[in-house]
C-alpha positions, 0 to 999 in steps of 0.5 A, a space after each residue: 459539521 465536517 464529516 469525520 476524517 479518513 486515515 491512510 497508512 502506507 508501507 512499501 515492499 521490494 527495493 529501488 535497486 537495479 542490481 542482479 539481486 534486486 527485487 523485480 517490483 517495488 510497491 506501496 500498500 496503503 490502508 484507508 480507514 474512516 475515523 469511526 472504523 479505526 477501532 476495528 483495525 486496531 483491535 485486529 492488529 492487537 489480536 495479531 500481535 498477541 496471536 503471533 507473540 510479538 514482544 510488547 512495544 515491537 511492531 508486527 513485521 511480515 518478514 520477521 513474524 509472518 514467515 510460515 504459510 499458516 501464519 500468513 493465512 491467519 494474518 490475511 483471515 483476520 485482516 480480511 474481516 476488518 469492516 469498511 477497510 480499503 486497500 490501494 496498491 501501486 506497483 512499479 515493474 522495474 524492467 519497464 523503466 527506461 535505463 536512461 530515465 530519471 527514475 532508473 538513475 535516481 532512487 530518490 526520484 523513484 521513491 517520490 514518483 511512486 509515492 505521489 502515484 499512491 497519494 493521488 489514488 488516496 486523494 481520489 479515494 477520499 473524494 469518492 468515499 462512500 457516504 460523501 467526500 472526506 478529508 484524509 490524513 496520510 502517514 507513510 512508514 519512515 524509511 531509514 536513511 531516507 530524506 523524507 523532506 525531499 518527498 514533502 517538497 516533491 509533493 508540494 510541486 506536484 500539488 502546485 502543478 496538478 490537474 484539477 481532477 486530482 483533489 489535493 484539497 482533500 489532504 488534511 495537513 502535511 503528509 507524515 513519515 512515522 515509525 511503524 511501531 507507533 501506528 497500528 495502521 502502518 503495521 497493517 499496511 506492512 502485512 498487506 504489502 507482504 501479501 502482495 509480494 508473496 502473490 507476485 514474486 514466484 519462489 525458487 520453483 516458480 510457485 506463487 503464494 497468492 491465497 492471502 492476497 485473494 482473501 483480501 481482494 474484496 478490500 481493494 478500491 474499485 471503480 463504480 463498475 467493480 474494476 480495481 485495475 487503475 483504482 486500487 491496483 495501479 501498475 507502472 509498467 506492463 499490466 500484462 505482467 500481472 494479468 498473465 499470472 496464473 492466479 489472476 483470473 480468480 482475483 477479480 481485479 
């Protein structure tokens, strides 16, 4: 018999613009959970919606419902206890993108390239899953006004020309792009994206709110030697931008 499937849920943080008011980073946060463990994730998200008094039928959003430090502490504490959950982050440092590159000039290409980096790491996570390789179902949060059919086409081209070490054969069916409100996993990915954003973007006084990310660092995908950089924490840009953050030495990434 085939092993149970894995399920990956992906959401984003930051924007793809390059104006003065744009975010310095764009990132994807992916939650990976096995079929047999998804009930634990759904229970955690149900608890958080109750605790934070999210209206019935509405999605839990970091920017709308998790604005205070105490709420963020609660979210990170509950999610950190979900068993056997894996996190993959892909972060694009926009200052490192050459101004004449396609990614700089074309926001669709920007999104698709970063999404494909995320896909590759999810496929590798499926190949290397503890207990044996599995196939994986992948869902991205739908971006309003974005033509995701172009992303599907882009994935197809990448799959066709991919090196053998990227196991596209692990993908189960097509990649989905769905409304957050319909999937607990997408709402969880939104929370992990928010934790990352709070940790890498300073406030108006230069302070970082890293405690929430640090609480879930044990869930970030790692190599066999325990290294997360390049595995569950992929940077497109200068790694030193992150390794020089004041809290980084305590993260174990």
